[in-house]
C-alpha positions in Angstrom: 9.0 23.6 -9.8 11.4 26.5 -9.1 13.8 26.5 -7.0 12.7 27.0 -3.7 10.1 24.3 -4.1 10.3 20.3 -3.6 8.9 17.7 -3.0 9.4 15.7 -0.2 9.3 11.7 -0.1 5.1 11.2 1.1 4.9 13.1 -2.6 3.7 16.9 -0.3 4.6 19.8 -2.4 6.7 21.5 -0.4 7.8 25.2 0.7 11.7 26.6 1.9 9.4 29.6 3.0 8.1 26.6 5.1 11.1 26.0 6.4 12.6 28.1 9.5 15.9 27.8 11.0 17.0 29.3 13.8 20.9 29.7 16.0 20.6 29.3 19.4 22.6 31.5 21.3 25.5 29.0 22.8 23.4 26.4 21.8 22.5 24.3 18.4 20.6 25.5 14.7 16.4 24.3 15.9 15.4 23.2 11.9 11.8 23.2 11.8 10.2 21.8 9.2 9.7 19.5 6.8 13.4 19.5 5.1 16.0 16.8 3.2 19.6 16.4 5.1 21.6 14.9 3.3 25.2 13.5 4.3 28.8 14.0 2.9 28.6 10.9 1.0 24.8 12.0 -0.4 23.2 9.2 1.7 19.6 10.1 2.4 18.9 11.3 6.3 15.5 9.4 7.1 13.3 12.4 9.0 9.9 11.5 9.4 7.6 12.2 12.2 10.8 14.2 12.2 8.7 18.5 12.4 12.0 19.7 14.2 14.7 19.4 15.0 18.9 20.2 16.1 21.8 20.1 14.1 25.4 20.4 16.3 26.8 23.9 16.3 29.2 23.1 18.9 31.5 19.3 17.2 31.2 18.1 20.8 28.1 15.3 19.6 28.3 11.6 19.7 24.8 12.1 17.9 25.9 14.2 15.2 24.6 15.7 12.9 21.5 15.9 15.6 22.9 18.1 19.1 23.0 15.8 21.5 23.3 18.8 24.7 27.2 18.7 24.8 27.1 22.2 24.3 26.1 23.2 27.7 28.7 20.2 29.2 31.2 21.7 27.0 30.6 25.6 27.9 30.0 26.5 24.0 30.6 29.7 23.1 29.2 30.7 19.6 31.8 33.0 17.6 29.9 35.2 17.6 29.5 35.5 21.1 33.0 35.3 21.8 34.1 38.0 19.3 31.4 40.4 21.7 33.1 39.0 24.6 36.3 40.0 23.3 35.6 43.6 21.8 34.1 44.3 25.2 37.2 43.9 26.6 38.9 45.6 24.6 36.5 48.8 25.1 35.0 48.2 21.4 31.6 49.0 20.4 30.5 45.2 19.3 29.4 45.1 16.5 24.9 44.8 15.1 23.3 41.8 15.2 23.3 41.2 10.9 19.7 41.3 9.8 19.9 40.1 6.0 17.0 40.0 3.5 16.7 37.0 0.6 
């Protein structure tokens, strides 16, 4: 089995191509597809029945690593948005959005 393929807890063969991660503007990372999520000690979260979930990016969630919507209460501004706002305030042209091909 190659590095881009794995077997999930139910024994199904999956491919990383089946996973989509979307960076939400000033919000969480939205993960869609079957993934294994582990903490710093290597313990796996049970994601059974969750074909999609959102991961906190603002640091304010009380349900980390999952998003609980706190970013909207905090007025969280993602780093890329903050940089663009500062550059616009200084009259600099913002860099284009990155496009990464793998």
